[in-house]
C-alpha distance (Angstrom), angle and dihedral (degrees) to the residues before:
residue distance angle dihedral
M1 . . .
N2 3.79 . .
R3 3.73 113.9 .
L4 3.76 115.6 -126.7
F5 3.80 92.3 -149.3
T6 3.80 123.0 55.0
W7 3.77 133.3 166.3
G8 3.79 88.7 -115.4
S9 3.81 92.9 57.5
A10 3.81 90.2 45.5
A11 3.80 90.7 52.5
R12 3.81 90.7 50.2
I13 3.80 91.8 49.9
I14 3.80 91.6 49.5
A15 3.79 91.4 48.1
L16 3.82 91.3 49.7
L17 3.80 91.2 48.3
I18 3.80 91.1 51.5
V19 3.81 92.5 49.1
S20 3.81 90.7 46.1
A21 3.80 90.8 50.4
L22 3.81 91.1 51.2
I23 3.81 88.6 55.8
V24 3.81 102.3 36.2
I25 3.82 100.1 42.7
P26 3.85 95.9 58.6
L27 3.82 90.4 45.1
L28 3.78 91.1 49.3
A29 3.80 91.4 47.3
T30 3.82 89.3 51.1
V31 3.80 93.2 52.4
L32 3.81 93.4 44.6
G33 3.81 91.3 45.4
G34 3.79 89.4 67.8
F35 3.82 89.1 64.2
K36 3.83 96.2 50.5
T37 3.75 135.5 82.7
S38 3.79 120.7 -118.5
G39 3.80 90.0 -102.3
E40 3.79 93.0 54.1
L41 3.80 90.7 49.7
R42 3.79 90.5 56.4
V43 3.80 95.0 45.3
A44 3.82 101.9 38.3
P45 3.82 111.6 9.0
F46 3.83 93.2 166.1
G47 3.81 99.1 37.5
L48 3.76 131.1 92.4
P49 3.82 115.9 -88.6
Q50 3.78 115.7 -101.3
V51 3.80 89.9 -139.9
W52 3.78 119.6 22.0
R53 3.81 103.4 -128.8
T54 3.79 112.4 -165.9
E55 3.80 97.0 177.3
F56 3.80 93.1 91.0
Y57 3.80 92.9 57.1
G58 3.80 88.3 41.8
E59 3.80 91.4 56.2
I60 3.80 90.3 49.7
F61 3.81 94.7 51.2
A62 3.81 92.2 43.6
D63 3.81 92.7 53.7
P64 3.84 110.0 96.9
F65 3.80 90.4 -153.7
F66 3.81 89.5 62.0
W67 3.80 90.8 62.3
R68 3.80 90.1 42.8
Y69 3.81 91.0 54.6
L70 3.78 90.5 46.3
W71 3.80 92.2 50.2
N72 3.82 92.6 48.4
S73 3.81 91.4 50.6
L74 3.80 91.7 46.8
V75 3.81 93.9 50.6
I76 3.81 93.3 46.2
S77 3.80 93.1 46.6
L78 3.81 96.3 46.1
V79 3.81 94.2 46.6
T80 3.81 89.8 46.9
V81 3.80 90.5 51.3
G82 3.80 93.0 46.9
L83 3.80 95.7 49.4
T84 3.81 92.9 43.1
L85 3.80 92.5 51.4
I86 3.80 93.8 46.8
L87 3.80 98.0 44.6
G88 3.80 95.5 36.2
S89 3.80 95.3 48.7
M90 3.81 92.8 46.5
A91 3.80 92.9 49.4
A92 3.81 92.7 44.9
Y93 3.81 90.8 47.9
A94 3.80 89.7 55.1
F95 3.81 91.8 49.1
A96 3.81 92.1 47.2
Q97 3.82 101.8 42.0
V98 3.81 107.1 22.2
R99 3.80 122.6 67.8
F100 3.79 113.2 -151.9
F101 3.79 136.8 152.5
G102 3.81 113.3 -78.6
S103 3.80 95.5 9.8
Q104 3.80 94.1 131.7
F105 3.80 92.4 46.6
L106 3.81 91.8 48.6
F107 3.80 91.3 47.8
S108 3.81 91.3 50.7
Y109 3.79 89.8 47.9
L110 3.80 91.2 54.0
L111 3.80 90.9 50.0
L112 3.80 89.8 58.4
G113 3.80 85.6 79.5
L114 3.80 88.4 73.7
M115 3.81 90.8 62.6
F116 3.81 97.5 59.8
P117 3.82 122.8 72.8
F118 3.77 117.4 -125.3
A119 3.80 93.3 -121.5
A120 3.82 91.7 58.2
A121 3.81 90.9 67.2
I122 3.79 98.9 41.4
M123 3.82 95.4 104.9
P124 3.84 96.4 49.1
L125 3.80 88.5 44.4
F126 3.79 91.4 52.7
L127 3.81 91.5 51.2
I128 3.82 92.7 48.1
V129 3.80 93.3 47.0
R130 3.80 90.3 47.4
D131 3.82 92.6 50.0
F132 3.81 90.4 51.5
G133 3.80 90.8 50.0
L134 3.81 94.3 -119.6
L135 3.79 98.9 126.7
D136 3.82 113.5 125.8
T137 3.80 90.6 18.4
P138 3.82 129.6 104.6
W139 3.81 90.0 -118.7
G140 3.79 89.7 63.8
V141 3.82 86.7 65.8
I142 3.81 100.0 31.8
L143 3.80 100.4 53.6
P144 3.84 96.8 50.3
Q145 3.81 89.8 47.0
V146 3.80 90.4 51.5
G147 3.80 91.0 48.1
F148 3.79 93.2 52.2
G149 3.80 92.8 42.6
L150 3.81 95.4 53.2
A151 3.81 96.3 76.4
F152 3.79 91.7 53.8
S153 3.80 94.2 44.6
I154 3.82 95.5 44.8
M155 3.79 91.2 52.0
F156 3.82 92.5 52.6
F157 3.80 94.8 40.8
R158 3.81 94.2 49.0
T159 3.81 92.2 51.4
F160 3.79 90.7 50.5
F161 3.81 95.6 43.9
S162 3.80 92.1 48.3
Q163 3.80 89.5 61.2
L164 3.80 94.0 58.5
P165 3.83 109.4 112.3
A166 3.80 112.9 -96.9
E167 3.81 88.4 -142.8
L168 3.80 89.7 65.2
F169 3.78 91.9 57.4
E170 3.79 93.1 43.6
A171 3.81 91.3 52.2
A172 3.81 89.9 49.8
R173 3.82 91.2 50.4
V174 3.79 90.5 51.8
D175 3.80 88.4 55.1
G176 3.81 89.5 52.4
C177 3.81 98.3 -101.3
S178 3.82 114.7 153.5
Y179 3.80 128.1 -144.8
V180 3.80 90.3 -97.6
G181 3.79 92.6 47.2
F182 3.79 92.2 48.6
Y183 3.81 89.6 50.7
F184 3.81 94.1 54.5
R185 3.81 99.6 34.3
F186 3.81 102.0 40.5
T187 3.81 114.5 6.0
L188 3.80 99.3 53.0
P189 3.85 96.5 42.4
L190 3.81 89.8 50.6
S191 3.81 92.0 47.3
T192 3.81 100.1 63.8
P193 3.86 94.0 118.9
I194 3.79 95.4 50.8
L195 3.81 91.8 41.7
A196 3.81 90.5 54.6
T197 3.80 92.2 44.6
I198 3.79 94.6 53.2
A199 3.81 91.8 40.5
V200 3.80 91.6 57.2
F201 3.80 94.0 47.1
I202 3.81 92.4 48.1
F203 3.82 93.5 43.4
V204 3.80 94.7 50.8
Q205 3.81 91.7 44.7
S206 3.80 91.8 50.7
W207 3.82 93.8 42.1
N208 3.80 92.0 54.0
N209 3.81 96.7 40.0
Y210 3.78 111.0 127.1
L211 3.80 108.6 159.9
L212 3.81 99.2 56.5
P213 3.84 96.9 48.5
L214 3.81 88.7 44.7
I215 3.81 90.2 57.9
M216 3.81 99.6 37.4
L217 3.83 103.0 38.1
N218 3.80 125.0 65.3
D219 3.81 102.7 154.0
R220 3.80 111.9 87.1
S221 3.80 92.3 -142.8
G222 3.80 88.7 63.6
Y223 3.81 97.0 47.6
T224 3.78 121.6 126.0
W225 3.79 120.5 -135.7
T226 3.81 92.6 -95.9
L227 3.80 89.2 61.7
G228 3.79 92.5 40.1
A229 3.79 90.1 62.8
M230 3.81 87.3 71.2
D231 3.82 89.7 69.8
Y232 3.79 88.7 83.8
R233 3.79 96.3 50.4
G234 3.78 118.6 86.8
E235 3.78 130.6 -170.4
Y236 3.80 93.5 -91.2
T237 3.82 106.6 10.2
A238 3.78 139.1 35.7
D239 3.81 131.1 -151.6
W240 3.78 95.2 -132.1
N241 3.79 95.1 177.2
R242 3.81 91.8 55.5
T243 3.79 90.7 42.3
L244 3.80 91.7 52.4
A245 3.81 91.0 46.4
F246 3.80 89.6 50.6
V247 3.81 92.8 49.2
S248 3.81 92.1 46.9
A249 3.80 92.0 51.7
T250 3.80 93.7 47.5
L251 3.80 94.9 47.2
A252 3.80 91.3 60.4
P253 3.86 96.9 80.9
A254 3.80 92.2 52.1
V255 3.81 91.6 48.3
I256 3.81 91.9 47.6
F257 3.81 91.1 48.5
F258 3.79 90.6 50.4
L259 3.81 94.5 47.9
A260 3.81 91.9 47.9
A261 3.81 91.7 54.8
Q262 3.80 97.7 35.0
K263 3.81 96.9 109.2
Y264 3.81 90.6 49.5
I265 3.81 91.0 49.2
V266 3.80 91.6 55.0
A267 3.80 90.9 47.1
G268 3.80 91.8 47.7
L269 3.81 94.7 49.7
T270 3.79 97.5 42.2
G271 3.79 100.3 29.7
G272 3.74 130.9 61.2
A273 3.78 99.9 144.8
V274 3.76 126.4 105.1
K275 3.76 117.8 -132.9
E276 3.76 113.1 -122.6
């Protein structure tokens, strides 16, 4: 009789609990830190607050710049996700379904973007964005993010599209469906899991991006939330309770977006087959 409990399963559970604790405990400490005074944060950063002070969160929500930062981040992230999904899926569809000279070389060339860290290209990016007159505009952040996200998205999309049954495409061609028609009528509707998976990865990456907005944005009205967190840091001191409250409030949209697409993420990462 097979035993339900094994040392291997116990080791996996312990490992998962440790990894979960490493993620949950800092998040919990961040949320609770917004209810503490500066003295409590120094004495017991991971403990419960002695008195739950809501004025720090109240100041954050009452600040009009907080909502401005949140709106700027949301617009930049959503436009980045939309452009990345459209361009990445179209390019990957061409690599997966269309045979043309140099396709493999071009695909390998695009994947080279995964080998270079984002920070290594920050100076050339700044010069290009400046020459195009996009400094202090959302497009100065959106377009570089789309460019660096294409290699990742094309790789995932191409793998998924390559697994679509060839018979499906042949039947569509017999009915007079073109490559473009097949892309919109069949490929995209069947690709909901991978679309959601890539959308979440790109959204979270854009939402948490700090270096690129720091370089491209100088006007406070155009700041994202990652730059807005600096409002509570002075030259010699920092209001850590307000900073933690600010970070907790701005992490909520990314968490909600992730939870809403969680089932599609699992299907996109573990799936890849088309039900017949």
